[in-house]
N, C-alpha and C positions, 0 to 999 in steps of 0.2 A: 741345613741337614737334608740328606736324601730321604726318600720315602722309607727305604729299608732301615736307615738309622733311627728315624722317628718311631717306626713300628717296633723295632727291637728295643728301643728305650722304654716304650710303653707296654711291652709284652703283648703286642698285637700281631703275632705271627708274620714276621718279615719273610719275604721270598728268599732272601739270602742273608747270611751273616755279613755285616759291613766290615770290610777289611782295608788296611792301608799299610804302606811301607814308607818309612822316613829315612832319607839318606843324609848323613851328617856331612858338612862341608869337607872334613878331612878325608872322607871316603871318596868324594868326587876328586879331590886334589891328588889322591894316590892312584886311583884307577882310571880316571879321565875317560877317554873314548871307549875303553872296555866296559866301564860302568854304563855309559850311554847305550852301548849295544845291548846290555842286559835289560835296561828299562825299555828299549825299543821293542824287545820281544814280549813285553807284558803291557800292552796298551790298556788292558782291563784295569790295571793298577795305576798306570802313570798317564793315561790319556795320550792324545796325539801331541808329540813333542815338536814344537815349532821353533825355528831359528837356531842359532848357534849358542850353546851353553858356555858360560864363563866358568871353567872348572876351578878357578882359584877364588871365586866370589865368596864373601861372607856377608851376613845380613845384620850383624849386631856388633858393636865395638868389642864386646868381651870375647868374640871369636877371633879377633885380630891379635897378632903378637904384640906384646908390650904391656903397658899399664893404662888403666882406665879408671876414672873416679866417677862414681854415680851420684845421683842427686842427694843422697844421704851422707856423702863423704866417705863411703867405703871404697877402698882401693882394690881393684881387680888386677891380677897379674896373669899373663898368658905367655908361655914359653913354646907353644905349639899351635901355629895358625891353623884354624879349622876345627879345633877342639875348644871346649869351654874353659874360660879362665876360672881361677879361684880367688876368693877374697883373702888378701894378705895384710891389708891395713884396716884396722878396726877403730873407728873414730871415737868410741866411748869405752876406753880401756879400764876406767875406774868407776866405782859407784858415784863418786863425787861428780864426775863428768856427766853421768846420767841425770843428776839433779837439775842441771842447767840445759838439758837437751831441748832442741826445737825441731819440729818437722820441717822438711823442705818448703820453701816459699813457692816453688814451681810445681806444676802438675806433672808428675812423673808416671802416672798410671799405676797399674798393678802388675809389675813384671813377675816372672817366676821367682818365688821366694819372697812373696809380699808380706808374710806375717811371721811364722816361726823362723824361717831362714833370715828374715830381716833382723830379728832380735839377735840371732847368732852373728850375723855379719857386723852388726853394730858393736857387740860386746866381745866377740871371740868365743869359741866353743867352751873352753874350760871355765871362763868367768861366768858365762851364761848358765852352765850346769851348777856352779856354786850358787848363783842367784836362785835357781829353782829349788835347790836343796835347803837353803837358809831362809828364803822368802823375805828378804829385806824390803823396806818401803820402796826402794828404787826399782824393784821388779815391777810393781804396779805402775810406776811412772813410765817405765820403758814400754810396757805392754800398752798402756793407755794412750801414749803418744802415737805409737805406730797404728793402733786400731783407729783412733780418731782420724788420722790422715787417710787411711784406707777407706773408711766409710765416706769421706769426702770425695775420694776418687770414684767410688761406685756411684754416688749421687750425681757427680758431674757427667760420668759416662752415660748413665741412664737418661739424664735430662737432655743430653746433646745428641742422642741417637733416635731419629724418627722411628717409631714403631718398636723401640726397645730392642734393636737387633745389632749386637756388637760382640766383638771378641774381648772378653774381660782380661785375658792375659795370654800367656805362653810365649815368652821371649824366644828368640831363635836358638837359645840353648837347646831347645827341644827339636831342632831339625829342620832340614829342607822338607817342608810338609807337603810334598807331592803325594797325593793319596788316591786310593782306588775307587772305582765304580761311582764316579761322580762325587765322592766324599771329599769335601774341602771344608773342614771346620775352619781352617785358615790356610791361606796360600803362603808361599815362601815370602813374598814381599810384605804380607800382613804380619808375619811372625816376628818382625823385628821390633815391635812396640806394642805394649799392652793397651795403649790409648788409641791405636788405629781402629777405625770402624770397618767392619766387614759387611759388605752389602748383601752377602749371601748367607750370613750366619744367623741362626735363631736359637743359639744356645750360648751361654756365657761360660768361657773357659778360664779356669784358675789353675795355678800350679804352685805347690809349696811342699818341698820334700820333708816329710814328718818322721821318717823312719831311718834306721841304720840297717846293716846287713841282717842282723838276727834279732833285733829288738827295737823298741822305741828308745830314744835317748833319755827320756824321762818316763816315769811310771804312768800307766794309764790314768791313775787317780790324779796325779799332778797335771796331766794334760787336760783332763776334764775340768779341773778347778780353774786353771789359768788360761787355757787356750780354746777350749770348746766354746765358751761364750763369745769369743772373737769371731770364730767361723760362723756361728749361729747368727750373729748380728750382720755380718757381711753377706752371707748367702741368703739370709732372710729378706734383705732388701731386694735382691734380684728376684727371688721367688714371688715376693709381693708384687713386683712389676709384671708378673705373669711369664717369666722366662725360666727355663730349666738351667741347672748348674752342672757343669762338667768340671771335675776336680782331679788333677794329676798329683800323685805323690810317689817319689821313689822311696824304696826301703820297706822295712817290715812294719806294717800298719794294720794288720787284719783285726787286732783286738779293738781298734777304735773305728773301724768302718761302720758299724751300726750307729755310732755317735755322729759320724759325718753325715750319714743319711738323715738322722734326726735334725742336723743343722741345715739340711736342704739340698744335699747333693743328689742329683738325678742320675748322673753317669760317673762312675768312679774308675780312674785309670791307675791301677796298681801294677807293680812288677810281679812277675810270676815266681821267680826263684826266691826272692826275699820273703815272700808270703807263703808259698806252696799252693799248688792248685787245690789240694784237698781242703786247706784252711779257707781259701777264697770261696770254694763251693759251699762250705758250711755257713759263711756269713753273708754271702751275696746271692747265691742261686735262687731265683724266684723273688728276690727282695729288692735288688737294685741292679741296674744295667752295668755291666763291667766292660770297659774298653781295655782288654788285657794287653799289657806290655809284655810281649813274648820274651823268652829268656836271652837277654843280651849277653849274659855270662856263659851261656852255652855256645852261642853261634861262632865265636872265634876258634873253638876247639872241636866242634862236632863234624860228623860227616853229613853229606846231603841227606842221606837216609834218616839220620837221627834228627835233623831239622824237620823233615816231613812228619816223623813220628811225634815230635813235640807239638806241632800244630794240631795234629789229630787228637792227641791226648787232651789238649786244652779245650777243643770243641766238645769232646765227649764228656768232660767233667764239668764244664761251665755252661754249655749251650743247651738249648731245648727248642722244640718247634715253636713255642710261644715267643721266644726271643730272649732278651736280657744279655746278649753278648755281642760285642764288637771285638775285632782283633787288630793289633798293630804290631809291626816289627820295626825296630830301629837298626840301621846298618851303619856301623862305624868302620874306620879304616883297618881294624884288626879282623874283620870278617872276610874270609876267602871268597872270591867271586863264585865258585861253584856252589857255595852255601847260600850266597845271595840269590842265585838262580833257583835253588831248591826252596828257599823261603817263599819267593814269589809264586812258584808253581804250586806249592802246598796251599797257600792262601787262596789262590784261584780254584783249586780243587775242592777244598773243604768248606768254602763259603756256601756251597749248596748242599751241605751235609744233611740238613733237615728239610730240604725242599719237598713239599708234598706230604710231609708227615704232620700228624697232629698229636697233642698230648695224650698219653695213655690214660 
């Protein structure tokens, strides 16, 4: 972490709001040299770019076109190189198959979707929802097997990393992570595997999409009963090792953010639109550091001025002189280049919004 990131995370008056921009492979493939020209105009965000970029590169198998089978036997299908695949083959389609399930014999780390999404990838969405509704014994078997494996991966990573400094996850589904102002929670080459060690990282990064567009897929009560103990166990081991926990989740999750904080989350990375800035301010401001995922559903359709206004609104509603806010923007291939430019300029402008101020 940079000094500003740490101070913002700990509410110790950072000089600037830490900001970053992530460009998905599909965006590089579409815009190519024109995107490189944009990044070159914003060295504060992207640093000094050296060498020739491979505009067609991907850093994880699920971003390549075709099918990929992961360590759990889930089949990922991709019809658009540069975008993330989806799971189309679920290896545990019946409850009978769950009874005989076994975790992988290999160490596959903790990729994005390591717990809740893993359950869904194994069973399929509709069958998993029925499991949560009916609570058969097979649900406990399913959750217990995945949890036990994940705890083993956490222990292995903690034991193998001198000084306890590693990236717990964030597969390249989450972007070409070239980030600003010295901020490199993980670099692009590190992002392709949860088990890669990061020499410069002193926060453990996890990702597991817990929400849908407007609600949790299961009730908060069901989540607290079945899943909260899993995250508490996993994050608790990291916190016991003296490391902070960064947790990413897509979707509507604001009802359970206080629970995630109780589980050990130090920095939460929620989506702005799915949760609403006012809701996030209510549950997060002054309580947990937010690395806000700016509105990806706005950027493909907005004007440059609207992008600027969105960044400012986020800073005013979630930020404070004491800290507690990081900002990130994800750029996909549906975002027009003038909006990409506006996003970068806005982040550079508003990162210093509270500079020199103190809490009233």
